[in-house]
N, C-alpha and C positions, 0 to 999 in steps of 0.2 A: 510464359503461361501465368494466369492470374494467381495460382496458389504460390508462386515464387514471390509474390509480393508480401505473403505473409512469412516468409522464411527469415530466421534470424541467424542463419549460418555466418559465422565470422564476426559476430556481434559478441560484445562483452555487458553481461548485466549484473548489477548489485541488487540484492533484495535485502532490505532490513527486516528484523524479526522473522527469519526464515525457519526457525526451528520447530514451528507447529502451525496449524490452521491455514489460514488464508495466505500468509507468506510462504509457508512450505508448498502449498498447492501451486502458487504461481511460480516459484523457483523451479519446481519440476517442469511444470509447462513451458517455460521459456527455455529450459535446457532440451526438452523434446522438440521444440521448434528450431534448434541448432545453436543456441546461444550458449557460450561458456559463462557460468552462473557464479558469482562470489556470494555465498551464502553468509549472512552475518547474524549474530545474537551476542548478548552480553557474555555468555558462557559458551566456548567453543565446543566443549564436549556434548552440549545440547543439540548440536548440528549433525550429529553422524548419521541419524535416521533420515534427514534429508539427503545427505551425501550419498547414503547407500541407495536410495530411491532413484536419485539421478543417475548414479553409475549403473543401476540395472537396467535403465533404457538407453545406455550407451553414451551418455552425458558426460560432461566434465564440471565438476564443482570445486571451488577454492573457498576454504573456510577461514573466516576473519571475525576476530573478536571486534564488536562494536557496541557501545552504549551510548545510544543516541541523545541521551539526556545530558551528556558530558561533551563539550565542545572539544576538549582535549583528546578524547577518544575518536572523536569524528576525523580530527586532522590526522591522527595516527593512522587510521584506517585507510583514508584516501591517498596519503602519502605513499602507501604501500602498493598503490593500484596505478598502473601507468596509463591505463586506458578505460573509460567507461562509455559505452554507448546508450545504456538504458539503466535509470535507476528507479527502483520501485521503494516508495517511502510507505512501508507498511507497518514497521513497529509503532505498537500502541499500547495504552493501558486505560483501564476505566475501573472506577469504584464508586457505584451509585451511592449518594449521600444526600439526605435533605439539605437544601441550600443553606438553611440557618445553622447547619452544623459543620459546613466546608471550612477546614483551617487552612493556613497559608502552606502548610507541608503537603496537604492534599492537592490543593490547587497547583502548587509548583510541581509536583511529581507528575500530574496529568499534562500540564501545559508545557513542561520541559520535554516530554518525551514526545507527544502527539504533534505539537507545533514548532516549538524553537528547534527540536531535533531535526524535524522534516525541512525546515529552512536552511540550516547549515550543512545538511546533506546535500540539499539541492545546489547550494552555493558551491560546495566543493566539487560536486560533479559537473557542475557547468563550467568550472575553471578547466576541467580535463576536456570537456565536449568542444569547448571553444579552440582547443588546439588541434582537434581532429575533424572539424568542420560541422558538428552539431550532434544531436542526440535526442532522447526522449526520456522525459520525467514523468513518472506516473504517481500520483499521490493517492493513497487509500483513504477516501473520505468517508462518508457516512449518510445515513438517512438525516441525522442531526446536523448535517452541513445546512438542511434547509428547514426542518422540522423541531420544535422545541419538545423536550420530555422532562418531566418534573423528576427531580433527583438526580439529573445529570448535567448541572450548569456547567461544571468544569469541563466534562467531556464534549458537551455541545459547543462550548466557547471554542475549544481547541479545533474541533472539526468545521465550524464556521469558518473560523481563521484560515483553516488549511485551505477551504475552498477560495477564500478572499487571495491567499497566497498564490494559488494555482493560476488564478486570472492576472494577477499583477505580473508574475514571472513570465507567463506566456505572452503578455503584451511586451514586456521588456525585452525578452530573449528571441522573440520570433525571427527579427532580421538576422541573428546569428545562427539560424538553424537549429535551435533548441526549441523543442515543442514540450509544452506542460500540460499535462491533462490530469483529470481525476477519475477515479471508479468509486461509486457509491454504492457498496453492498446492502442489500435489504436484511431481512433477518436469517442470519445464518447461526447454526448451533456450533459454536467452538467453545474452548475452554473459557474465553473472557466472557461469553454472553450465557454461559450455563446457569449462573444464579437466575436469569430471567425465566429460563425454562422450568427452573424448579418452583418457581413461586406458583401458589394455587391458582388455577384458572387462567393463568398468562397465556400458555400455549393455545388453549381453545379460542380465547378471545382475539389473538393476533392473527391466527390462521384464517379467520373470518375476514379479515382486512387485506388479504393478499389475494388478488384475482386469479393466481395460478392455484391456490389453495394447497400451496406446499411451501416449506421453508427452504432456503438455498442450501446445496452443497458446496463446499469450497472450490470443487472442480468447475461451478458454473462461473467462476471468476477468470478461468484461465485463459478463454477465449478473447475476452475483452482486453486483457493484459498483452496478449500476443498482437492483436489488433492494434493498440496504441503504441507499442513498441517496434512496430514493423513498418516498412515502406508502404503498407496499404493504406496508413493513416497520415500521409504526408503532408496534407493540407488540414489537419485537425489539430488544433491547439486551444487551450483556454476552456476545454468543455469538461463537463462532469457527466460521465456515462452511469446511469444508475442500472445496476443489476439485481432487481428487486421483486421479479414476479408481478409486476404491475402495481406495486403498492403506491408509488407517487402518483402514478396516472390516476388512480382511484381516490386520491385524497379529496 
């Protein structure tokens, strides 16, 4: 039956930045679709809410400490994982700042987490996937993968780079059965984006640019992640799927 093509039963997924927001929602969704989910964050004790939500729906979660900005932490986390079928590179940081004021520490913090960390997680996952015949890597990109926004030069650079990395790895690893795709969330209200929503007039201005006339809920991203992680997308690689209420179409 066609719905079986969306099943993740028997699959193992690893989600970075799974303690809250988008990562948490995707981790729960993958578990609901049948996957065993390795949920990661810098501090394991922050993963208990995600673990509880997964167990409440009868799923299975494995907690793992992982700081994606540190390659040694990536190596340690993946060494403890014998198999990965799905990797969701979700961990990310943002700190809006006028470009004239960006210092090296801020630049490194954002790029090390959003881009360098995603690459080395993908590399580590691919090494495991090659042993098992393939898998799916899903990078959480951004509207800023394609659109420039003032005050977000470092973040935009990281997300544009993530899209380029997605396409390069998809091309290189396709013959080995490893698919690499991206999801581009539109405007979602999360802890990371809350400062934008608090700015005077920002919310009213931005909602007018979204054809659906609403901001995203993190649950809106779950279907896209299940699709890209499942056999339903066997012939899909190197793509960026925007989940944005039509924002990019209206640009």
